[in-house]
C-alpha positions as CSV (number, residue, x, y, z in Angstrom):
1,M,-10.6,45.1,123.2
2,S,-13.5,43.0,124.9
3,K,-14.8,42.1,128.1
4,E,-17.5,39.6,128.6
5,V,-20.6,40.4,130.5
6,P,-21.9,38.1,133.0
7,L,-25.6,37.3,132.1
8,D,-26.2,38.3,136.2
9,D,-25.0,41.8,135.5
10,L,-26.6,42.3,131.7
11,A,-29.9,44.3,133.3
12,A,-27.5,47.1,134.8
13,T,-25.3,47.3,131.9
14,I,-28.3,47.7,129.4
15,G,-29.4,50.3,131.9
16,D,-26.3,52.2,130.7
17,Y,-27.3,52.4,127.1
18,D,-29.9,54.6,125.2
19,F,-31.2,51.8,122.6
20,A,-30.1,48.9,120.4
21,Y,-30.9,47.1,116.9
22,V,-31.9,44.0,117.2
23,L,-29.9,41.7,114.3
24,T,-32.3,39.1,112.5
25,V,-31.8,37.2,109.3
26,S,-34.1,37.1,106.3
27,D,-35.4,34.3,104.2
28,D,-32.9,35.1,101.7
29,Q,-30.0,34.9,104.3
30,R,-29.7,38.8,104.2
31,P,-29.0,40.9,107.4
32,H,-32.4,42.9,109.0
33,L,-31.9,45.4,111.7
34,V,-33.9,47.8,113.6
35,A,-33.7,50.2,116.5
36,I,-35.5,49.2,119.9
37,R,-35.8,50.1,123.4
38,P,-35.7,46.9,125.7
39,A,-37.2,46.3,128.5
40,V,-36.0,44.0,131.0
41,R,-38.1,41.7,132.9
42,E,-37.7,40.1,136.1
43,S,-36.7,36.6,135.0
44,G,-33.5,38.4,133.3
45,G,-34.9,38.0,130.2
46,L,-36.0,40.8,127.5
47,E,-39.0,42.0,125.6
48,V,-39.0,44.2,122.7
49,A,-41.6,45.8,120.6
50,V,-40.9,45.3,116.4
51,G,-42.6,44.8,113.1
52,R,-43.8,42.1,111.2
53,T,-40.3,41.3,109.3
54,T,-38.6,41.0,112.5
55,V,-40.8,38.8,113.8
56,A,-41.1,36.4,110.6
57,N,-37.3,36.2,110.7
58,A,-37.0,35.6,114.2
59,T,-39.4,33.0,114.5
60,A,-37.8,31.2,111.5
61,R,-34.5,31.5,112.8
62,P,-34.5,32.8,116.3
63,E,-30.8,33.2,117.0
64,I,-30.8,37.0,117.2
65,T,-28.2,39.9,118.1
66,L,-28.6,43.0,119.8
67,L,-26.1,45.6,119.6
68,F,-26.1,48.3,121.8
69,P,-24.0,51.3,120.1
70,P,-21.8,53.5,122.4
71,V,-22.8,56.4,124.5
72,V,-19.9,58.5,124.1
73,D,-17.2,58.8,121.4
74,G,-14.4,55.8,122.4
75,G,-17.0,53.9,124.6
76,F,-18.0,50.4,124.3
77,S,-20.7,48.7,122.3
78,L,-22.5,46.1,124.2
79,V,-23.5,42.9,122.1
80,V,-25.7,40.5,123.4
81,D,-26.6,37.2,121.5
82,A,-30.0,35.8,122.4
83,I,-33.0,33.4,121.4
84,A,-36.4,34.8,120.3
85,S,-39.8,33.6,121.2
86,G,-43.2,35.3,120.8
87,G,-43.9,37.4,118.2
88,G,-48.0,37.0,117.9
89,D,-48.8,40.2,119.1
90,G,-45.2,42.1,117.6
91,T,-43.5,41.7,120.8
92,L,-40.6,39.3,120.8
93,L,-39.2,37.4,124.4
94,L,-35.5,37.2,124.0
95,R,-33.3,35.0,126.7
96,P,-29.5,36.3,126.4
97,T,-27.3,33.9,125.8
98,W,-24.0,36.0,126.0
99,A,-23.1,39.6,126.0
100,V,-20.0,41.4,125.4
101,L,-18.6,45.0,125.5
102,H,-16.5,45.9,122.9
103,R,-14.6,48.4,121.4
104,P,-11.6,48.7,118.7
105,A,-8.3,48.4,120.4
106,P,-6.8,51.9,121.0
C-alpha cells in the first residue's frame, strides 16, 4: 500500500520519523547505506552529515534515496528520492524529487 507525499508536505512528514538511511551506489554498483538524521532547511531541501564514502558515491552518482523506517509495527516507511550536491565538508544538500509512504498490504 502506497501513498504519495506532496513535496510541500515533506518537512512535516519527516517530523514523524526518528532517523533515515541514506542509500547511495558505489563505483562497483553496490548499495551503500548509513543511518542519518536529516535537517530540514527553509528551502524545503534537506541537509545530512555523512562520511567520505557516501560523499564520494553521491558526488559520482547524485541520485540518492532516503528510507525512513516505520516508527511502529505496521506503520508506514517513508521513501524519498533526491538529488545530492555539496559534500566537501561532509555535508550533503538534498533536493527531494519524489516521496511516498509505503507499507506491505495487509
